[in-house]
C-alpha positions as CSV (number, residue, x, y, z in Angstrom):
1,M,-2.6,-63.4,77.2
2,C,-2.3,-61.7,80.5
3,A,-3.3,-58.0,80.6
4,V,-2.7,-55.0,82.7
5,R,-4.9,-51.9,82.7
6,G,-6.7,-53.3,79.6
7,E,-3.5,-53.7,77.6
8,A,-2.0,-57.0,76.5
9,M,1.4,-57.8,78.1
10,R,4.3,-56.9,75.9
11,K,7.3,-59.1,75.1
12,L,10.9,-58.1,75.9
13,F,13.9,-59.8,74.3
14,I,17.4,-59.4,75.7
15,V,20.0,-60.4,73.1
16,G,23.7,-60.1,72.5
17,C,26.8,-62.2,72.4
18,P,27.2,-64.6,75.3
19,R,29.4,-63.2,78.1
20,S,28.5,-59.6,77.2
21,G,26.4,-59.0,80.3
22,T,23.0,-60.3,79.0
23,T,22.5,-62.3,82.2
24,M,23.4,-59.3,84.4
25,V,20.8,-57.2,82.6
26,Q,18.2,-60.1,82.8
27,Q,18.7,-60.4,86.6
28,A,18.6,-56.6,87.1
29,L,15.4,-56.2,85.2
30,N,13.9,-59.3,87.0
31,R,14.1,-57.2,90.1
32,H,11.5,-54.8,88.7
33,S,8.0,-55.3,89.8
34,S,6.5,-55.2,86.3
35,I,9.0,-57.5,84.5
36,T,9.4,-61.2,84.6
37,I,12.2,-63.0,82.7
38,P,12.5,-66.8,82.9
39,P,15.6,-68.9,82.2
40,E,16.7,-68.9,78.5
41,T,13.9,-70.3,76.4
42,K,15.9,-70.6,73.1
43,F,12.4,-70.8,71.6
44,F,13.3,-69.2,68.2
45,F,16.6,-71.2,67.9
46,S,16.2,-74.6,69.4
47,Y,12.4,-75.1,69.0
48,L,10.7,-73.1,66.2
49,G,11.7,-74.5,62.8
50,Q,13.2,-77.7,64.3
51,S,12.1,-81.3,63.7
52,R,9.2,-82.8,65.6
53,R,11.7,-84.9,67.6
54,Q,13.8,-81.9,68.5
55,Q,10.8,-79.9,69.5
56,L,9.6,-82.6,71.9
57,R,13.1,-82.8,73.3
58,H,13.2,-79.0,73.8
59,L,9.7,-79.0,75.4
60,Q,11.1,-81.3,78.1
61,R,13.9,-78.8,78.7
62,L,11.4,-75.9,79.0
63,R,9.3,-77.9,81.4
64,S,12.3,-78.5,83.6
65,D,14.0,-75.1,83.4
66,L,10.8,-73.0,83.7
67,G,9.0,-75.5,86.1
68,I,5.8,-75.5,84.0
69,P,3.5,-78.2,82.7
70,L,3.8,-77.6,78.9
71,D,1.6,-80.0,76.9
72,D,2.7,-81.7,73.8
73,P,0.9,-79.8,71.0
74,G,0.5,-83.1,69.1
75,K,2.2,-81.8,65.9
76,R,5.3,-80.0,64.7
77,I,5.0,-76.3,65.4
78,R,5.6,-74.5,62.1
79,S,3.1,-71.8,61.3
80,A,3.2,-68.3,62.7
81,E,-0.1,-68.7,64.4
82,D,0.9,-72.0,66.1
83,A,4.2,-70.5,67.2
84,R,2.6,-67.4,68.6
85,R,0.1,-69.5,70.5
86,A,2.8,-71.9,71.9
87,Y,5.0,-69.0,73.0
88,D,2.1,-67.2,74.7
89,E,1.1,-70.4,76.5
90,M,4.6,-70.8,77.8
91,A,4.6,-67.2,79.1
92,R,1.2,-67.6,80.7
93,L,2.1,-70.8,82.6
94,Y,5.4,-69.3,83.8
95,L,3.7,-66.2,85.1
96,E,1.0,-68.1,86.8
97,R,3.6,-70.3,88.5
98,L,5.3,-67.2,89.9
99,G,2.0,-65.5,90.7
100,K,3.0,-62.5,88.5
101,S,0.2,-62.4,85.9
102,H,0.0,-58.7,86.5
103,A,3.5,-58.1,84.9
104,R,3.7,-55.5,82.1
105,Y,6.5,-57.4,80.3
106,F,7.3,-61.1,79.8
107,G,11.0,-61.1,79.0
108,D,13.3,-63.6,77.2
109,K,17.1,-63.5,77.5
110,T,18.6,-65.8,75.0
111,P,21.8,-65.0,73.1
112,E,21.0,-67.3,70.3
113,H,17.9,-65.2,69.5
114,T,20.2,-62.4,68.3
115,G,20.3,-63.8,64.8
116,Q,16.5,-64.3,64.9
117,L,15.3,-60.8,65.3
118,G,13.4,-60.7,62.1
119,R,11.5,-63.9,63.0
120,I,10.8,-62.6,66.5
121,L,9.4,-59.3,65.2
122,S,7.2,-61.0,62.7
123,L,5.5,-62.9,65.5
124,F,5.5,-60.0,68.0
125,P,5.9,-56.7,66.1
126,D,5.3,-54.5,69.2
127,S,8.0,-56.3,71.3
128,K,10.9,-54.4,72.8
129,I,14.5,-55.5,72.3
130,I,17.6,-54.7,74.4
131,F,20.8,-55.5,72.6
132,V,23.7,-55.7,75.0
133,Y,27.3,-55.5,73.7
134,R,30.8,-55.5,75.2
135,D,34.4,-55.3,74.2
136,G,35.1,-58.4,72.1
137,R,38.5,-59.0,73.7
138,D,36.9,-59.4,77.1
139,V,34.1,-61.5,75.6
140,A,36.5,-63.9,73.9
141,L,38.5,-64.4,77.0
142,S,35.4,-65.0,79.1
143,L,34.0,-67.5,76.5
144,T,37.1,-69.7,76.9
145,R,36.1,-70.3,80.5
146,V,32.6,-71.7,80.0
147,P,32.0,-75.5,79.4
148,W,29.8,-75.1,76.3
149,M,32.2,-73.0,74.1
150,S,35.5,-73.5,72.4
151,G,38.6,-73.2,74.4
152,N,40.2,-71.4,71.5
153,L,40.5,-67.7,72.2
154,Y,40.5,-66.7,68.5
155,V,37.5,-68.8,67.6
156,N,35.6,-67.2,70.4
157,F,36.6,-63.8,69.1
158,L,35.2,-64.8,65.6
159,V,31.9,-65.6,67.4
160,W,31.9,-62.1,68.8
161,L,32.5,-60.8,65.3
162,Y,29.3,-62.6,64.2
163,Y,27.3,-60.8,66.8
164,Y,29.0,-57.5,65.9
165,R,27.6,-58.1,62.3
166,V,24.1,-58.3,63.7
167,L,24.7,-55.3,65.9
168,T,25.9,-53.1,63.0
169,R,22.8,-54.0,60.9
170,A,20.4,-53.4,63.9
171,R,22.1,-50.0,64.6
172,G,21.9,-49.1,60.9
173,G,18.1,-49.0,61.2
174,G,17.1,-52.5,60.2
175,V,15.4,-53.5,63.5
176,P,12.6,-51.5,65.2
177,N,12.1,-50.9,68.9
178,V,15.7,-51.7,70.0
179,Y,17.8,-50.2,72.8
180,F,21.6,-50.6,72.6
181,A,23.1,-51.2,76.0
182,R,26.9,-51.0,76.3
183,Y,28.2,-53.3,79.1
184,E,30.9,-50.9,80.1
185,D,28.5,-48.0,80.6
186,I,26.1,-50.1,82.6
187,V,28.7,-51.3,85.1
188,A,30.2,-47.8,85.4
189,A,26.9,-46.2,86.3
190,P,24.1,-48.8,86.9
191,A,21.5,-46.4,88.2
192,N,21.8,-44.0,85.3
193,E,21.9,-46.7,82.6
194,F,19.0,-48.8,84.0
195,R,16.9,-45.6,84.3
196,R,17.4,-45.1,80.6
197,I,16.5,-48.7,79.9
198,L,13.3,-48.4,82.0
199,D,12.4,-45.2,80.2
200,F,12.7,-47.1,76.9
201,L,10.3,-49.7,78.4
202,E,8.0,-46.9,79.6
203,L,8.3,-48.2,83.2
204,P,9.0,-46.3,86.4
205,D,12.4,-46.5,87.9
206,E,12.9,-48.8,90.9
207,A,16.1,-48.7,92.9
208,A,16.3,-52.5,93.3
209,V,17.0,-52.9,89.6
210,A,20.4,-51.3,89.7
211,E,21.2,-51.8,93.4
212,G,19.8,-55.2,94.2
213,Y,21.5,-58.6,94.0
214,G,21.1,-62.2,94.9
215,N,17.8,-63.0,93.1
216,R,18.1,-66.4,91.3
217,E,14.9,-66.7,89.4
218,G,15.8,-66.9,85.7
219,I,19.0,-69.0,86.2
220,P,18.8,-72.8,86.4
221,V,21.0,-74.3,89.1
222,R,23.2,-76.1,86.5
223,E,24.2,-72.7,85.1
224,Y,25.4,-71.2,88.4
225,G,28.9,-72.3,87.6
226,W,29.3,-69.6,84.8
227,K,26.6,-67.2,85.8
228,W,27.3,-66.6,89.4
229,R,28.6,-63.1,88.9
230,A,25.1,-62.0,87.8
231,L,23.9,-62.9,91.3
232,E,26.2,-60.4,92.9
233,R,26.2,-56.6,93.0
234,I,27.0,-54.9,89.7
235,T,30.6,-53.7,89.5
236,A,33.1,-52.6,86.9
237,D,35.7,-55.2,88.0
238,R,35.7,-57.1,84.7
239,V,36.1,-54.2,82.4
240,G,39.3,-54.5,80.4
241,V,40.3,-57.8,82.0
242,F,41.9,-58.9,78.8
243,R,44.7,-56.3,79.5
244,R,45.6,-58.2,82.7
245,E,45.1,-61.8,81.6
246,L,46.2,-62.0,77.9
247,D,49.7,-61.7,76.7
248,P,50.8,-59.1,74.1
249,T,50.8,-61.6,71.3
250,Q,47.3,-62.7,72.0
251,I,46.0,-59.1,72.1
252,A,47.8,-58.3,68.9
253,I,46.1,-61.2,67.1
254,L,42.7,-60.3,68.4
255,E,43.1,-56.7,67.3
256,R,44.3,-57.9,63.9
257,L,41.1,-60.0,63.5
258,G,38.8,-57.3,64.7
259,K,40.5,-53.9,64.2
260,N,37.6,-52.3,62.3
261,A,34.9,-53.8,64.6
262,L,36.6,-52.7,67.8
263,A,37.2,-49.2,66.5
264,A,33.7,-48.9,65.2
265,L,32.4,-49.6,68.7
266,A,34.8,-47.1,70.2
267,Y,37.0,-49.6,71.9
268,P,40.6,-48.3,71.8
269,L,43.3,-50.6,70.4
270,V,46.3,-51.5,72.4
271,T,48.4,-52.4,69.3
272,S,48.4,-51.2,65.7
273,G,46.0,-53.9,64.7
274,S,48.3,-55.0,61.9
275,A,50.0,-58.1,63.4
276,P,50.7,-60.7,60.7
277,L,48.6,-63.9,60.7
278,S,50.4,-67.0,59.5
279,F,48.8,-69.6,57.1
280,T,49.2,-72.2,59.8
281,F,47.3,-70.0,62.3
282,L,44.5,-69.4,59.8
283,M,44.2,-73.1,59.1
284,K,44.1,-74.1,62.7
285,T,41.6,-71.4,63.6
286,G,39.4,-72.3,60.7
287,W,39.4,-76.0,61.7
288,S,38.5,-75.2,65.3
289,L,35.7,-72.9,64.0
290,S,34.4,-75.6,61.7
291,R,34.2,-78.0,64.6
292,L,32.2,-75.5,66.7
293,V,29.8,-74.8,63.8
294,L,29.1,-78.5,63.2
295,Q,27.8,-78.8,66.7
296,L,24.9,-76.5,65.9
297,P,21.4,-78.0,65.1
298,G,21.1,-78.4,61.3
299,P,18.1,-76.1,60.7
300,A,19.5,-73.5,63.1
301,L,22.8,-73.6,61.3
302,M,21.1,-73.0,57.9
303,R,19.3,-70.0,59.3
304,E,22.5,-68.6,60.6
305,L,24.3,-69.2,57.3
306,F,21.6,-67.4,55.3
307,S,20.4,-64.9,57.8
308,A,19.8,-61.4,56.5
309,S,21.3,-60.1,59.8
310,L,24.7,-60.7,58.3
311,N,24.2,-58.5,55.3
312,S,26.0,-55.3,56.4
313,P,29.7,-54.9,55.5
314,G,32.1,-54.8,58.5
315,G,33.5,-51.5,59.7
316,S,30.8,-49.4,58.1
317,I,28.8,-48.7,61.2
318,A,28.2,-45.0,62.1
319,V,28.4,-45.1,65.9
320,D,26.0,-42.9,67.8
321,A,25.1,-42.7,71.5
322,P,24.2,-46.0,73.2
323,G,20.5,-46.3,73.8
324,R,19.1,-44.9,70.5
325,A,15.7,-46.4,69.7
326,V,15.5,-47.3,66.0
327,A,12.4,-46.5,64.0
328,P,10.8,-49.4,62.2
329,V,12.4,-50.2,58.8
330,P,11.4,-53.3,56.7
331,L,13.8,-56.2,57.1
332,P,15.5,-57.6,54.0
333,A,14.6,-61.0,52.7
334,P,16.3,-63.9,54.7
335,T,17.9,-65.3,51.6
336,E,20.6,-62.7,51.3
337,V,24.1,-64.2,51.4
338,A,26.4,-63.6,54.4
339,H,29.4,-61.4,53.9
340,R,32.9,-62.3,55.1
341,V,34.4,-60.9,58.3
342,Q,38.0,-59.7,58.2
343,S,40.1,-62.8,57.2
344,G,37.2,-65.2,56.5
345,P,33.5,-66.1,57.1
346,V,32.0,-66.2,60.6
347,L,29.2,-68.6,60.5
348,C,28.4,-69.5,64.0
349,S,26.4,-68.6,67.0
350,N,26.8,-70.1,70.5
351,M,25.6,-73.6,70.9
352,S,22.1,-74.4,72.0
353,A,23.1,-77.3,74.3
354,R,24.2,-75.4,77.3
């Protein structure tokens, strides 16, 4: 692997629920001279652990999105050794294409990797993780406007609750070397927040990270339609947009579904959080959620269903200051059964075909 000053390049993974600002953070850090982050690789979700046929299909996507000549390994990639070698080869080829083999970090911004932190750290134990989170009401609203997610506001909020589950466990000390980046804090004071992130990465501050804009490396052209804001200057214009664009009934239902989660992350409620949910509503929402879940790749779905990252009970998080780096703690076995969230189980992540 590429090296700088005699040290092997480190890996950086940016995770979090889609529409939480992960692309904004990716593009900001891509402006740093020592960081390179390609388009979403989905390596640990849509490639590793998949069938040979699916792996070949995903290789073609990586060749196109990253613009690199990845060879067919000639077999299904299953072992840790083969997976590590394949990932490092992908990183090497991408860095060579950009002429950035000197970079200190090869980054990977893939929301689907949020539920795969244990697997990521087993392959790259010294990697750094930036976990971005945002008010779930704004996230759910934003998800209804992208072509690859459900148009159902409440299903999308349940997706956010799934990511909240992973967040609670990571902040509880189950994931090492992680920085928790709150979207609202970043857009309110970009220079301050990115300085903290760069301190976490042990890199010098560079003004272009927080102040720059317009760089497109890391976003395929087909994704500009829903990622164009990440190409502009960082602003706080989208904070609390749900207050302007959702009606009181919609807000009341979201806060009923996620009262504990929103409060635990210090997002103030607009309502009492006790709106009644009818049986018909629960049935329709459950049906829409099931349709979304069934679009996930089979092996990826099974990993999500039985992921240890869903092991912590909702609402029990002890919130501390954003940006706390968690000390290494062994991860529980991946066979622990998922708990239920609020009114029912949340079993999905965002789809891989985007």
